[in-house]
C-alpha positions as CSV (number, residue, x, y, z in Angstrom):
1,M,-85.5,37.8,11.5
2,V,-83.4,34.7,12.0
3,H,-85.0,31.2,11.9
4,I,-83.0,28.4,13.6
5,I,-84.1,24.9,12.9
6,A,-82.5,22.2,15.1
7,F,-82.7,18.5,14.1
8,N,-82.6,15.6,16.4
9,S,-80.7,12.6,15.1
10,Q,-81.8,9.2,16.5
11,I,-81.5,5.5,15.7
12,I,-84.7,3.6,15.5
13,Y,-85.4,0.1,14.4
14,V,-88.1,-2.0,12.8
15,E,-88.2,-5.8,12.4
16,V,-88.2,-7.0,8.8
17,D,-88.2,-10.4,7.2
18,N,-86.0,-9.6,4.2
19,P,-82.7,-7.6,3.9
20,N,-83.5,-6.5,0.3
21,I,-84.7,-3.2,1.6
22,K,-83.7,0.5,1.2
23,V,-85.0,3.4,3.3
24,F,-85.6,6.8,1.9
25,D,-86.4,10.1,3.6
26,A,-89.2,12.5,2.5
27,D,-86.8,14.1,0.0
28,G,-86.0,10.7,-1.7
29,K,-82.5,10.6,-0.2
30,E,-81.3,7.2,0.9
31,A,-81.0,6.9,4.7
32,D,-78.2,5.2,6.7
33,I,-79.3,1.7,7.7
34,Q,-77.8,-1.4,9.3
35,F,-79.3,-4.9,9.6
36,S,-78.7,-6.9,12.7
37,P,-79.7,-10.5,13.5
38,I,-82.4,-11.5,15.8
39,F,-81.7,-14.3,18.2
40,D,-84.1,-17.0,19.3
41,D,-84.5,-18.2,22.9
42,D,-81.6,-20.6,22.5
43,G,-79.2,-17.9,21.3
44,E,-79.3,-19.0,17.7
45,I,-79.5,-16.5,14.9
46,K,-82.9,-16.4,13.1
47,H,-82.3,-16.3,9.4
48,D,-85.7,-15.2,8.4
49,H,-86.0,-12.0,10.6
50,Y,-83.7,-9.0,11.0
51,R,-83.7,-5.7,12.9
52,L,-83.4,-2.8,10.5
53,F,-81.7,0.1,12.3
54,I,-82.3,3.5,10.7
55,R,-80.6,6.8,11.4
56,V,-83.4,9.4,11.3
57,H,-83.3,13.1,11.5
58,V,-86.4,14.8,13.0
59,P,-86.9,18.5,13.3
60,A,-87.3,19.8,16.9
61,L,-91.0,19.8,17.8
62,G,-91.8,18.2,14.5
63,Y,-92.0,15.0,12.6
64,T,-90.7,13.5,9.3
65,T,-91.5,10.6,7.1
66,Y,-89.3,7.7,6.0
67,F,-90.2,5.1,3.3
68,V,-89.1,1.5,3.6
69,R,-89.0,0.0,0.1
70,Y,-88.4,-3.6,-0.9
71,N,-86.9,-4.8,-4.2
72,P,-85.7,-8.4,-4.7
73,E,-82.8,-7.2,-6.9
74,W,-81.4,-5.0,-4.0
75,T,-78.9,-6.7,-1.8
76,P,-77.4,-5.0,1.3
77,R,-73.8,-3.7,1.1
78,P,-71.5,-5.7,3.4
79,S,-71.1,-2.6,5.6
80,Q,-74.9,-2.7,6.3
81,I,-74.8,-6.2,7.8
82,A,-73.7,-6.4,11.5
83,D,-71.2,-9.1,12.3
84,V,-72.5,-10.4,15.7
85,Q,-71.4,-13.4,17.8
86,L,-72.8,-14.4,21.2
87,V,-70.0,-15.4,23.5
88,N,-70.7,-17.1,26.9
89,Y,-74.4,-16.8,26.3
90,D,-76.2,-18.0,29.4
91,G,-79.8,-17.7,28.1
92,Q,-80.4,-14.3,29.9
93,R,-81.2,-11.3,27.8
94,D,-79.3,-8.2,28.9
95,L,-80.4,-5.8,26.3
96,E,-84.0,-5.2,27.4
97,F,-84.2,-1.9,25.6
98,L,-84.0,-3.8,22.3
99,E,-87.1,-5.8,23.2
100,K,-89.5,-3.0,22.5
101,P,-89.7,-1.7,19.0
102,V,-90.3,2.0,18.4
103,S,-94.0,2.9,17.7
104,I,-94.9,6.4,16.9
105,N,-98.7,7.0,16.7
106,P,-99.9,10.6,16.3
107,R,-103.1,11.6,18.0
108,E,-106.1,12.8,15.9
109,D,-105.0,16.4,16.4
110,G,-101.5,15.6,15.0
111,S,-99.7,15.7,18.4
112,Y,-97.8,12.9,19.9
């Protein structure tokens, strides 16, 4: 009997107020992450909130757990901080898909 397990790789994000964060999967392995700035309504970067993008691997028809851990001694590597500029910003938001954070809430029976 051959068992084939397929994993789905996705990028999700959560909003955090501190970049001194690391993310670990259920096996304790550090996940790939990137911090991106959040802009206010005037197009200015907020320096007290970040979007934390996480590459997650979820088994087909399954779920997995990731742990977000804070430590004031951790600092993000330069490769984890996105370098972003707004050019010709007219006050309109074009990236509506980033306006809604991911929320995964299982039902009582464990399904989604």
